[in-house]
KEMITI-626987 format. One record per residue: residue in three letters; x negated, y, z negated of N, C-alpha, C in turn. Coordinates in steps of 0.05 Angstrom, whole numbers, padded with zeros to 5 digits, always signed. Layout:
BEGIN
alaXYZXYZXYZ ...
END
This chain:
BEGIN
unk+01406-01616+03010+01393-01600+03030+01376-01579+03015 unk+01350-01576+03023+01334-01556+03009+01341-01528+03018 unk+01330-01508+03004+01334-01480+03012+01315-01474+03035 unk+01326-01465+03057+01310-01458+03080+01301-01429+03077 unk+01277-01426+03064+01268-01399+03056+01264-01380+03079 unk+01254-01391+03102+01250-01374+03125+01276-01362+03135 unk+01297-01378+03136+01323-01368+03146+01334-01347+03126 unk+01331-01353+03100+01341-01334+03080+01326-01307+03083 unk+01300-01308+03087+01284-01284+03089+01293-01268+03114 unk+01299-01282+03136+01309-01268+03160+01336-01255+03155 unk+01353-01269+03140+01380-01257+03134+01377-01232+03117 unk+01360-01234+03096+01356-01210+03079+01345-01187+03095 unk+01325-01192+03112+01314-01171+03128+01335-01158+03146 unk+01352-01175+03158+01373-01166+03176+01394-01148+03162 unk+01397-01152+03136+01417-01136+03121+01404-01114+03105 unk+01379-01107+03111+01365-01087+03095+01381-01061+03093 unk+01392-01052+03115+01406-01027+03115+01431-01027+03097 unk+01443-01051+03095+01467-01053+03078+01460-01051+03049 unk+01435-01059+03041+01427-01056+03014+01416-01028+03009 unk+01399-01017+03026+01388-00991+03021+01409-00969+03024 unk+01431-00975+03038+01452-00955+03041+01467-00951+03015 unk+01463-00969+02996+01476-00966+02970+01459-00952+02950 unk+01436-00943+02958+01417-00930+02940+01430-00906+02926 unk+01419-00899+02904+01430-00877+02888+01428-00850+02903 unk+01451-00836+02904+01451-00810+02916+01444-00790+02894 unk+01418-00783+02892+01408-00767+02870+01420-00740+02870 unk+01426-00728+02893+01439-00702+02893+01467-00703+02880 unk+01482-00724+02886+01508-00727+02874+01506-00731+02844 unk+01486-00747+02836+01482-00752+02807+01477-00726+02793 unk+01459-00710+02804+01452-00684+02791+01477-00666+02790 unk+01494-00667+02810+01518-00651+02810+01537-00659+02787 unk+01540-00686+02784+01556-00696+02762+01543-00689+02735 unk+01517-00691+02733+01503-00685+02708+01508-00656+02700 unk+01506-00638+02720+01511-00610+02714+01539-00604+02705 unk+01558-00617+02718+01586-00614+02709+01590-00624+02681 unk+01578-00646+02674+01581-00657+02648+01568-00639+02627 unk+01545-00628+02632+01531-00611+02613+01547-00586+02608 unk+01563-00577+02627+01578-00552+02624+01607-00558+02614 unk+01614-00583+02611+01641-00590+02606+01652-00577+02580 unk+01638-00580+02558+01649-00570+02533+01649-00540+02531 unk+01633-00526+02547+01634-00497+02547+01656-00486+02565 unk+01666-00503+02583+01687-00494+02602+01715-00504+02594 unk+01716-00526+02580+01742-00538+02573+01743-00546+02544 unk+01765-00540+02531+01771-00551+02505+01784-00578+02510 unk+01787-00593+02489+01799-00620+02491+01828-00617+02502 unk+01843-00598+02492+01870-00594+02501+01872-00585+02530 unk+01853-00569+02538+01853-00560+02566+01847-00583+02585 unk+01830-00601+02577+01825-00625+02593+01851-00641+02596 unk+01864-00646+02574+01888-00662+02574+01910-00648+02591 unk+01912-00622+02589+01932-00608+02605+01925-00609+02635 unk+01900-00606+02641+01891-00607+02669+01896-00634+02682 unk+01897-00655+02666+01900-00682+02676+01928-00694+02672 unk+01947-00676+02664+01974-00686+02658+01987-00698+02683 unk+01980-00689+02706+01993-00699+02731+01985-00728+02737 unk+01964-00737+02725+01954-00764+02731+01965-00784+02710 unk+01977-00805+02720+01986-00826+02702+01962-00840+02690 unk+01940-00843+02706+01915-00855+02697+01893-00835+02703 unk+01886-00818+02684+01865-00798+02689+01837-00808+02686 unk+01833-00834+02683+01807-00848+02680+01796-00846+02652 unk+01795-00822+02640+01786-00818+02613+01798-00793+02601 unk+01799-00792+02575+01809-00768+02561+01791-00765+02536 unk+01788-00740+02526+01772-00735+02502+01786-00745+02477 unk+01770-00751+02457+01780-00759+02430+01773-00737+02411 unk+01778-00741+02386+01772-00721+02365+01742-00716+02362 unk+01725-00733+02374+01696-00728+02373+01688-00706+02392 unk+01706-00699+02411+01700-00678+02430+01705-00651+02417 unk+01685-00633+02418+01689-00607+02407+01680-00586+02427 unk+01695-00564+02428+01689-00542+02447+01662-00530+02441 unk+01645-00530+02461+01618-00519+02457+01599-00539+02444 unk+01608-00563+02440+01591-00583+02427+01576-00600+02447 unk+01563-00621+02437+01547-00638+02454+01563-00663+02461 unk+01557-00674+02484+01569-00700+02492+01553-00724+02481 unk+01530-00719+02471+01513-00740+02460+01507-00735+02430 unk+01511-00756+02415+01504-00755+02386+01476-00768+02383 unk+01457-00752+02375+01429-00760+02373+01424-00778+02349 unk+01408-00798+02353+01398-00815+02331+01369-00807+02326 unk+01366-00785+02312+01340-00773+02308+01321-00790+02292 unk+01332-00809+02276+01315-00825+02259+01295-00841+02275 unk+01302-00848+02300+01284-00865+02316+01263-00849+02330 unk+01264-00822+02329+01245-00806+02345+01216-00810+02337 unk+01211-00818+02312+01184-00821+02303+01174-00850+02305 unk+01191-00868+02313+01183-00896+02315+01164-00901+02338 unk+01143-00916+02334+01124-00920+02355+01120-00950+02362 unk+01134-00967+02349+01131-00996+02355+01157-01010+02349 unk+01159-01034+02361+01183-01050+02355+01184-01058+02326 unk+01161-01061+02313+01161-01068+02285+01176-01047+02268 unk+01173-01022+02275+01187-01001+02261+01217-01004+02265 unk+01226-01010+02290+01254-01014+02296+01265-01038+02280 unk+01250-01059+02281+01258-01084+02268+01261-01080+02238 unk+01241-01067+02225+01242-01062+02196+01266-01046+02189 unk+01272-01024+02204+01295-01008+02198+01321-01024+02202 unk+01322-01040+02223+01346-01055+02230+01353-01075+02208 unk+01333-01090+02199+01337-01111+02179+01346-01099+02152 unk+01335-01076+02145+01343-01063+02120+01371-01051+02123 unk+01377-01040+02146+01402-01026+02149+01426-01045+02150 unk+01422-01069+02161+01444-01087+02165+01447-01107+02142 unk+01430-01106+02122+01431-01125+02100+01458-01124+02086 unk+01470-01148+02083+01495-01150+02069+01520-01145+02086 unk+01516-01138+02112+01539-01134+02130+01542-01159+02148 unk+01565-01170+02149+01570-01193+02166+01577-01185+02194 unk+01563-01198+02213+01570-01194+02241+01579-01222+02252 unk+01598-01221+02269+01610-01245+02281+01610-01242+02311 unk+01605-01264+02325+01606-01264+02354+01616-01291+02364 unk+01627-01291+02387+01636-01316+02400+01628-01315+02429 unk+01623-01338+02440+01618-01340+02469+01627-01367+02479 unk+01635-01368+02504+01646-01393+02514+01631-01403+02538 unk+01638-01427+02545+01627-01440+02570+01648-01459+02580 unk+01643-01470+02603+01664-01486+02616+01652-01507+02635 unk+01667-01528+02639+01662-01546+02661+01686-01544+02679 unk+01681-01533+02703+01703-01529+02722+01716-01556+02729 unk+01740-01556+02740+01754-01581+02745+01737-01601+02760 unk+01733-01624+02747+01717-01645+02758+01734-01660+02778 unk+01728-01657+02803+01745-01669+02824+01733-01694+02837 unk+01712-01705+02824+01701-01730+02833+01721-01752+02831 unk+01740-01749+02812+01761-01768+02808+01787-01758+02819 unk+01805-01776+02826+01831-01767+02836+01847-01752+02815 unk+01842-01760+02790+01855-01746+02767+01834-01727+02755 unk+01834-01701+02762+01813-01683+02753+01814-01677+02723 unk+01792-01669+02712+01790-01662+02684+01771-01637+02682 unk+01776-01621+02662+01760-01597+02657+01754-01595+02627 unk+01736-01576+02620+01729-01572+02592+01722-01543+02587 unk+01731-01533+02565+01722-01507+02556+01714-01509+02526 unk+01694-01493+02519+01686-01492+02491+01679-01464+02484 unk+01684-01457+02459+01677-01430+02449+01662-01434+02422 unk+01638-01423+02422+01621-01424+02398+01624-01398+02383 unk+01626-01399+02356+01626-01374+02340+01603-01376+02320 unk+01592-01353+02315+01570-01350+02295+01576-01326+02277 unk+01571-01330+02252+01573-01308+02232+01547-01306+02216 unk+01536-01282+02216+01511-01277+02201+01517-01256+02180 unk+01515-01264+02154+01520-01246+02132+01496-01229+02125 unk+01473-01234+02137+01449-01218+02133+01442-01215+02104 unk+01441-01239+02090+01433-01240+02063+01405-01252+02061 unk+01392-01248+02038+01365-01260+02034+01366-01290+02034 unk+01390-01301+02028+01393-01330+02027+01398-01342+02055 unk+01400-01325+02075+01404-01334+02102+01431-01347+02106 unk+01452-01334+02097+01480-01344+02100+01488-01341+02129 unk+01486-01363+02144+01490-01364+02173+01509-01387+02179 unk+01532-01381+02190+01551-01402+02196+01557-01403+02226 unk+01563-01427+02235+01570-01430+02263+01588-01455+02267 unk+01604-01454+02287+01621-01477+02294+01630-01474+02323 unk+01645-01494+02332+01654-01494+02360+01682-01504+02362 unk+01697-01493+02380+01724-01503+02387+01723-01513+02416 unk+01733-01537+02420+01732-01549+02447+01760-01557+02456 unk+01764-01554+02482+01790-01561+02494+01785-01576+02520 unk+01796-01600+02522+01795-01615+02546+01821-01609+02562 unk+01817-01604+02588+01840-01598+02605+01846-01623+02622 unk+01870-01633+02620+01879-01657+02633+01890-01650+02661 unk+01896-01671+02677+01909-01665+02703+01935-01649+02700 unk+01949-01653+02678+01973-01638+02673+01968-01608+02671 unk+01944-01601+02660+01937-01573+02657+01927-01561+02684 unk+01913-01577+02699+01898-01567+02722+01913-01568+02748 unk+01930-01589+02751+01943-01592+02777+01970-01577+02778 unk+01977-01568+02802+02003-01555+02806+02012-01561+02835 unk+02037-01559+02839+02049-01563+02866+02051-01537+02880 unk+02038-01535+02903+02040-01511+02920+02068-01508+02930 unk+02082-01486+02923+02110-01483+02931+02113-01480+02962 unk+02092-01472+02975+02094-01468+03004+02091-01494+03020 unk+02073-01511+03010+02067-01536+03025+02078-01561+03011 unk+02083-01559+02985+02091-01583+02970+02068-01601+02962 unk+02043-01593+02969+02019-01609+02963+02010-01603+02934 unk+01999-01624+02922+01987-01621+02896+01960-01608+02898 unk+01955-01586+02884+01930-01571+02886+01917-01569+02858 unk+01891-01565+02859+01876-01559+02834+01878-01529+02829 unk+01886-01522+02805+01888-01494+02797+01861-01484+02786 unk+01846-01470+02803+01819-01462+02796+01819-01438+02776 unk+01842-01427+02771+01843-01405+02752+01847-01414+02723 unk+01856-01439+02720+01864-01448+02693+01840-01452+02674 unk+01818-01462+02684+01795-01467+02666+01783-01441+02656 unk+01777-01421+02673+01766-01396+02662+01787-01381+02644 unk+01812-01383+02651+01832-01371+02634+01834-01385+02607 unk+01833-01411+02607+01833-01426+02581+01808-01420+02565 unk+01786-01417+02579+01761-01409+02564+01765-01382+02551 unk+01775-01362+02565+01779-01336+02554+01798-01337+02530 unk+01820-01352+02533+01840-01354+02511+01827-01368+02487 unk+01810-01387+02491+01797-01401+02469+01777-01382+02455 unk+01762-01367+02470+01744-01347+02458+01760-01327+02441 unk+01782-01318+02451+01798-01298+02436+01810-01311+02411 unk+01819-01335+02413+01830-01349+02390+01810-01352+02368 unk+01785-01359+02376+01763-01361+02357+01758-01335+02343 unk+01756-01313+02359+01751-01287+02347+01774-01279+02328 unk+01798-01284+02336+01821-01278+02319+01819-01292+02292 unk+01812-01317+02292+01810-01332+02267+01787-01321+02250 unk+01765-01314+02262+01743-01304+02247+01748-01276+02235 unk+01763-01260+02249+01771-01234+02239+01786-01238+02213 unk+01805-01256+02213+01821-01262+02189+01803-01273+02167 unk+01785-01292+02174+01768-01305+02154+01750-01286+02139 unk+01739-01266+02153+01720-01248+02141+01731-01221+02133 unk+01757-01219+02132+01770-01193+02127+01768-01184+02098 unk+01759-01201+02080+01758-01193+02052+01729-01186+02043 unk+01711-01182+02063+01684-01174+02056+01683-01146+02043 unk+01664-01142+02025+01662-01116+02012+01653-01094+02032 unk+01635-01100+02050+01628-01082+02072+01643-01092+02097 unk+01656-01073+02111+01671-01082+02135+01653-01097+02155 unk+01660-01122+02161+01645-01137+02181+01650-01125+02209 unk+01633-01132+02227+01636-01122+02255+01636-01147+02273 unk+01656-01149+02290+01660-01171+02308+01652-01162+02336 unk+01635-01177+02349+01626-01169+02376+01636-01189+02397 unk+01645-01178+02418+01653-01194+02442+01635-01186+02465 unk+01624-01206+02479+01606-01200+02501+01622-01194+02526 unk+01631-01169+02529+01647-01161+02552+01664-01137+02544 unk+01678-01125+02563+01694-01102+02558+01721-01110+02545 unk+01733-01090+02533+01760-01094+02521+01781-01084+02541 unk+01774-01082+02566+01792-01074+02587+01791-01096+02609 unk+01815-01106+02617+01816-01129+02634+01820-01122+02663 unk+01804-01104+02674+01807-01096+02701+01805-01120+02721 unk+01788-01139+02715+01785-01162+02733+01811-01178+02736 unk+01828-01177+02715+01852-01194+02715+01873-01184+02735 unk+01869-01159+02745+01890-01148+02763+01891-01164+02790 unk+01871-01180+02796+01871-01195+02821+01890-01219+02819 unk+01899-01226+02795+01915-01250+02791+01945-01243+02791 unk+01962-01264+02792+01990-01259+02792+01999-01252+02763 unk+02024-01244+02760+02034-01233+02735+02031-01253+02712 unk+02039-01278+02714+02037-01297+02691+02008-01299+02681 unk+01989-01300+02699+01960-01302+02691+01952-01276+02678 unk+01959-01253+02689+01952-01227+02677+01963-01225+02648 unk+01988-01235+02645+02000-01234+02619+01985-01251+02598 unk+01976-01274+02607+01961-01292+02588+01935-01279+02580 unk+01921-01268+02599+01896-01253+02592+01902-01230+02573 unk+01922-01215+02579+01929-01192+02563+01938-01200+02535 unk+01954-01220+02532+01963-01230+02506+01940-01239+02489 unk+01921-01254+02501+01899-01265+02486+01882-01242+02474 unk+01875-01222+02491+01859-01199+02481+01875-01182+02462 unk+01900-01177+02468+01917-01160+02451+01919-01171+02422 unk+01920-01198+02420+01921-01210+02393+01896-01205+02377 unk+01873-01206+02391+01848-01199+02377+01848-01170+02368 unk+01857-01152+02385+01859-01124+02377+01878-01119+02354 unk+01901-01134+02355+01921-01131+02334+01910-01143+02308 unk+01896-01165+02309+01884-01177+02285+01863-01158+02274 unk+01848-01145+02291+01828-01126+02283+01841-01103+02267 unk+01862-01092+02277+01875-01070+02263+01889-01080+02238 unk+01903-01102+02240+01918-01112+02216+01899-01118+02193 unk+01877-01131+02199+01858-01139+02177+01836-01118+02173 unk+01837-01096+02188+01817-01075+02186+01789-01084+02189 unk+01785-01100+02210+01758-01111+02217+01751-01100+02245 unk+01732-01082+02247+01726-01071+02274+01717-01093+02294 unk+01727-01091+02318+01718-01108+02340+01707-01090+02362 unk+01685-01099+02374+01671-01083+02394+01667-01100+02419 unk+01674-01089+02442+01668-01102+02467+01642-01090+02477 unk+01622-01108+02481+01595-01099+02487+01588-01106+02516 unk+01581-01086+02532+01574-01091+02560+01546-01079+02565 unk+01527-01097+02568+01499-01089+02573+01497-01078+02602 unk+01483-01056+02605+01479-01045+02632+01505-01039+02647 unk+01524-01026+02633+01550-01022+02645+01549-01005+02670 unk+01565-01012+02690+01567-00996+02715+01594-00983+02717 unk+01607-00980+02695+01634-00967+02695+01632-00938+02702 unk+01654-00926+02710+01654-00898+02719+01678-00883+02709 unk+01688-00890+02686+01712-00876+02675+01707-00846+02672 unk+01685-00839+02659+01679-00811+02654+01674-00796+02680 unk+01659-00809+02699+01653-00796+02724+01679-00790+02740 unk+01698-00808+02739+01723-00803+02753+01740-00782+02740 unk+01737-00779+02713+01751-00758+02700+01740-00731+02709 unk+01713-00729+02712+01700-00705+02722+01711-00698+02750 unk+01714-00718+02767+01724-00714+02794+01752-00702+02792 unk+01769-00714+02775+01797-00705+02774+01800-00677+02762 unk+01779-00668+02748+01780-00640+02737+01770-00620+02758 unk+01763-00630+02782+01754-00613+02804+01729-00596+02797 unk+01711-00609+02782+01686-00596+02774+01664-00600+02794 unk+01668-00617+02814+01648-00622+02835+01661-00619+02862 unk+01645-00616+02882+01655-00610+02909+01665-00635+02923 unk+01653-00658+02918+01660-00683+02932+01658-00706+02913 unk+01673-00727+02920+01672-00751+02903+01649-00768+02912 unk+01639-00785+02894+01617-00802+02899+01618-00826+02880 unk+01605-00848+02887+01605-00871+02871+01584-00869+02849 unk+01584-00848+02834+01566-00844+02812+01576-00859+02787 unk+01558-00871+02773+01565-00886+02749+01561-00869+02724 unk+01576-00876+02703+01574-00861+02678+01545-00860+02668 unk+01532-00883+02668+01505-00884+02657+01486-00865+02671 unk+01490-00861+02698+01473-00843+02713+01477-00814+02703 unk+01500-00807+02694+01505-00781+02684+01493-00776+02657 unk+01494-00797+02640+01486-00794+02612+01457-00801+02606 unk+01444-00815+02624+01417-00825+02617+01397-00802+02612 unk+01401-00779+02625+01382-00757+02620+01388-00743+02594 unk+01412-00747+02583+01420-00733+02558+01413-00750+02534 unk+01407-00775+02537+01401-00793+02515+01370-00797+02513 unk+01357-00782+02495+01328-00782+02494+01318-00804+02475 unk+01331-00807+02452+01321-00825+02432+01334-00853+02434 unk+01320-00873+02425+01332-00900+02422+01355-00897+02402 unk+01378-00907+02409+01401-00906+02391+01419-00882+02395 unk+01411-00863+02413+01430-00841+02419+01455-00853+02432 unk+01477-00840+02427+01502-00849+02439+01519-00825+02448 unk+01537-00830+02467+01555-00809+02475+01578-00808+02455 unk+01592-00785+02455+01616-00784+02439+01637-00803+02451 unk+01657-00810+02436+01677-00829+02445+01697-00815+02464 unk+01704-00829+02485+01726-00821+02502+01747-00843+02503 unk+01771-00835+02509+01793-00854+02512+01794-00864+02541 unk+01794-00890+02544+01795-00901+02572+01823-00902+02582 unk+01828-00889+02605+01854-00890+02618+01848-00899+02647 unk+01834-00922+02649+01823-00931+02675+01843-00941+02695 unk+01858-00962+02687+01876-00975+02706+01899-00988+02692 unk+01917-01000+02708+01941-01012+02697+01937-01037+02681 unk+01913-01048+02682+01908-01072+02665+01911-01065+02635 unk+01908-01040+02628+01911-01032+02600+01940-01037+02590 unk+01959-01037+02609+01987-01041+02601+01992-01070+02592 unk+01973-01088+02597+01976-01116+02588+01969-01119+02559 unk+01958-01099+02546+01948-01102+02519+01970-01096+02499 unk+01991-01113+02499+02013-01110+02481+02019-01138+02469 unk+02026-01138+02444+02033-01163+02431+02048-01158+02405 unk+02057-01180+02393+02069-01179+02366+02052-01195+02348 unk+02043-01184+02326+02025-01197+02307+02036-01193+02279 unk+02040-01215+02264+02052-01213+02237+02077-01197+02236 unk+02093-01200+02257+02119-01186+02258+02118-01157+02266 unk+02095-01147+02273+02092-01119+02280+02085-01118+02310 unk+02098-01099+02325+02092-01096+02353+02068-01076+02356 unk+02049-01085+02373+02025-01069+02379+02023-01063+02408 unk+02014-01038+02414+02010-01030+02442+01983-01015+02443 unk+01964-01027+02456+01937-01015+02458+01932-01003+02485 unk+01952-00999+02501+01949-00990+02529+01935-00963+02530 unk+01937-00946+02510+01924-00920+02511+01907-00917+02486 unk+01897-00939+02475+01882-00938+02450+01856-00953+02450 unk+01843-00954+02474+01816-00965+02476+01796-00943+02482 unk+01776-00940+02464+01756-00919+02467+01730-00931+02477 unk+01713-00914+02488+01687-00923+02497+01665-00903+02492 unk+01641-00913+02489+01617-00897+02485+01594-00911+02499 unk+01574-00895+02506+01550-00907+02518+01526-00903+02499 unk+01510-00923+02496+01487-00922+02477+01461-00928+02492 unk+01440-00912+02485+01413-00917+02495+01400-00937+02476 unk+01399-00962+02484+01390-00982+02466+01371-01002+02478 unk+01370-01005+02504+01353-01024+02517+01328-01011+02529 unk+01313-01027+02544+01288-01017+02555+01292-01007+02584 unk+01314-01014+02597+01319-01006+02624+01333-00979+02626 unk+01337-00969+02651+01349-00942+02654+01379-00942+02648 unk+01393-00964+02650+01421-00964+02645+01428-00964+02616 unk+01451-00953+02610+01461-00952+02582+01480-00974+02577 unk+01482-00983+02553+01502-01003+02546+01528-00990+02537 unk+01550-01003+02544+01576-00991+02538+01589-01006+02514 unk+01601-00991+02497+01615-01002+02474+01644-00994+02476 unk+01662-01014+02476+01691-01009+02475+01700-01016+02447 unk+01719-01000+02436+01730-01006+02410+01758-00995+02408 unk+01775-01007+02391+01802-00997+02388+01802-00970+02373 unk+01822-00954+02379+01823-00926+02368+01825-00925+02338 unk+01837-00946+02326+01840-00945+02297+01813-00943+02282 unk+01791-00953+02295+01765-00951+02282+01757-00922+02279 unk+01763-00905+02298+01758-00876+02296+01777-00864+02275 unk+01802-00871+02276+01822-00860+02257+01815-00866+02228 unk+01803-00889+02223+01796-00898+02196+01767-00890+02188 unk+01754-00874+02205+01727-00863+02199+01707-00885+02196 unk+01708-00905+02213+01689-00928+02212+01670-00927+02236 unk+01670-00907+02252+01654-00906+02276+01624-00906+02269 unk+01616-00890+02250+01587-00888+02242+01578-00916+02232 unk+01594-00929+02216+01587-00955+02206+01584-00975+02229 unk+01602-00975+02248+01601-00994+02270+01577-00988+02288 unk+01572-00963+02294+01549-00956+02311+01522-00963+02297 unk+01521-00960+02271+01497-00967+02256+01492-00997+02257 unk+01514-01012+02255+01511-01042+02256+01502-01050+02284 unk+01513-01038+02305+01505-01044+02332+01476-01038+02337 unk+01467-01015+02328+01438-01008+02330+01421-01029+02316 unk+01430-01037+02293+01414-01057+02277+01413-01084+02292 unk+01435-01093+02302+01436-01118+02317+01417-01116+02341 unk+01418-01094+02355+01401-01090+02379+01372-01087+02371 unk+01367-01075+02348+01339-01073+02339+01327-01100+02334 unk+01341-01117+02320+01331-01144+02315+01329-01160+02341 unk+01349-01156+02359+01350-01170+02384+01333-01159+02407 unk+01317-01138+02401+01299-01126+02420+01315-01115+02444 unk+01336-01100+02439+01351-01086+02460+01378-01098+02467 unk+01385-01120+02454+01411-01133+02459+01419-01146+02432 unk+01444-01144+02424+01452-01155+02398+01443-01184+02393 unk+01429-01188+02371+01419-01214+02365+01441-01235+02362 unk+01463-01226+02350+01486-01245+02346+01498-01254+02372 unk+01499-01237+02392+01509-01245+02418+01489-01264+02433 unk+01463-01258+02429+01443-01276+02441+01446-01304+02429 unk+01450-01306+02403+01452-01332+02390+01477-01347+02399 unk+01499-01333+02401+01524-01346+02410+01521-01356+02439 unk+01509-01340+02456+01505-01347+02484+01488-01373+02486 unk+01466-01373+02470+01448-01396+02472+01462-01422+02462 unk+01479-01419+02442+01494-01443+02432+01516-01452+02451 unk+01527-01434+02466+01551-01441+02482+01544-01454+02509 unk+01520-01451+02519+01513-01459+02546+01518-01489+02550 unk+01531-01496+02572+01534-01524+02580+01516-01529+02604 unk+01496-01547+02601+01477-01552+02622+01488-01573+02642 unk+01472-01577+02663+01480-01597+02683+01480-01625+02670 unk+01461-01629+02652+01459-01655+02637+01484-01658+02620 unk+01493-01636+02607+01517-01637+02591+01541-01645+02608 unk+01542-01635+02632+01565-01641+02650+01564-01671+02657 unk+01541-01682+02662+01539-01710+02668+01547-01727+02644 unk+01539-01718+02620+01546-01732+02596+01577-01732+02592 unk+01589-01709+02599+01618-01707+02597+01632-01727+02616 unk+01621-01729+02640+01632-01748+02659+01630-01777+02649 unk+01607-01783+02637+01604-01810+02626+01624-01815+02603 unk+01628-01795+02586+01647-01797+02564+01675-01801+02574 unk+01682-01787+02596+01708-01789+02608+01712-01817+02619 unk+01692-01828+02632+01694-01855+02643+01696-01876+02620 unk+01680-01872+02599+01682-01891+02577+01709-01890+02563 unk+01719-01866+02560+01746-01862+02548+01767-01876+02565 unk+01765-01873+02591+01784-01885+02609+01783-01916+02608 unk+01759-01926+02607+01756-01955+02605+01767-01967+02579 unk+01762-01952+02557+01771-01962+02531+01802-01961+02529 unk+01814-01943+02544+01843-01940+02542+01858-01950+02567 unk+01844-01966+02583+01857-01979+02606+01869-01958+02625 unk+01855-01935+02628+01863-01915+02647+01847-01918+02673 unk+01862-01922+02694+01848-01927+02720+01837-01901+02731 unk+01811-01901+02735+01797-01878+02747+01790-01884+02776 unk+01801-01869+02794+01795-01873+02822+01777-01850+02832 unk+01755-01858+02844+01737-01837+02855+01750-01825+02879 unk+01747-01798+02881+01754-01784+02905+01735-01794+02927 unk+01746-01801+02951+01730-01813+02972+01706-01796+02980 unk+01710-01770+02982+01689-01752+02990+01667-01752+02969 unk+01675-01750+02944+01656-01750+02922+01641-01776+02920 unk+01655-01798+02925+01642-01824+02924+01621-01826+02946 unk+01627-01816+02970+01609-01817+02992+01583-01801+02985 unk+01587-01777+02973+01564-01761+02965+01547-01775+02945 unk+01560-01788+02925+01546-01802+02904+01528-01824+02916 unk+01539-01839+02935+01524-01861+02948+01500-01850+02963 unk+01504-01827+02977+01482-01817+02993+01459-01806+02976 unk+01465-01797+02952+01445-01783+02936+01431-01802+02917 unk+01438-01827+02918+01424-01847+02900+01395-01850+02909 
END
């Protein structure tokens, strides 16, 4: 069925008020901005922590980068004189030379239900760029096929066999994390500390919608990456382009520095304070939600708990109004590696024209197209024929296939 553009246009017009009602409340933004600009003159780090003691989850807390009477933004003044992307690119290439960056990204084929016995696929691509004159660039992929045993489950309420639609994305996440964990270990003996980038936050707020076993699997997978990062002393960064998070804004609310609450985002508060390309906010500790409690694991016989050890900063790095958010484990600050990590991130974004080049490359390699999906189906059918596995088409899917010929 084609897209009925006229009907869609009518629907959009009919919901205009629902979209415009979400417009930015500029007065509220300015109120938050004023509170933020006065924060260090009114509160010391300890006073903030004391004022928020009553909250189990105060949204955010200051780190050692917070200083009384200081600035919330660390300026990258070197970029103030740059007038072209060529200047950014030249600086970035020189600055990152000899430093290895690693990234991974995944893709998936959701449960294929055209057959009575469904099948799924996940893959995770990893790329490592050592930024040498010789072009030392490595990449590989890990693939996992999900069988009916992985995908199907018996509904305890009805006794019916159902497709578990959570399993494929969960397996994809686990595979991505396993790839990153292996690469952290592989590149841990570099002379310059490598930097590992993950395209997403290091906080699993989305996982709270799932039941406990699923939340635990998400938490265990990410916690192992964080533990590997600390054990091997390889910084890992969760990169979120155009973040809409509000950890800092909610901390401001809890400090009673504004008259009323509002859905103001952190980037709206900080965007006026970040003038130069590469400016970043000081680090804050995220105390957002209970998903942080899932970040516990045992690695090499040592117990790790990252529930209160994930830091965040916002950086002015792209061309749009929103800032990008960087999450990193607290040990990076404790080991005085923050400047190194931020410099590498700026360099990656300089080469990538506003977004880390290594993440762009991993994303491009990981994509599974519609044609890839069809090829996977053919491979599954050939495999079944070669191994005398009976494949029965789902009647509904077979009917669709016939109609679309």
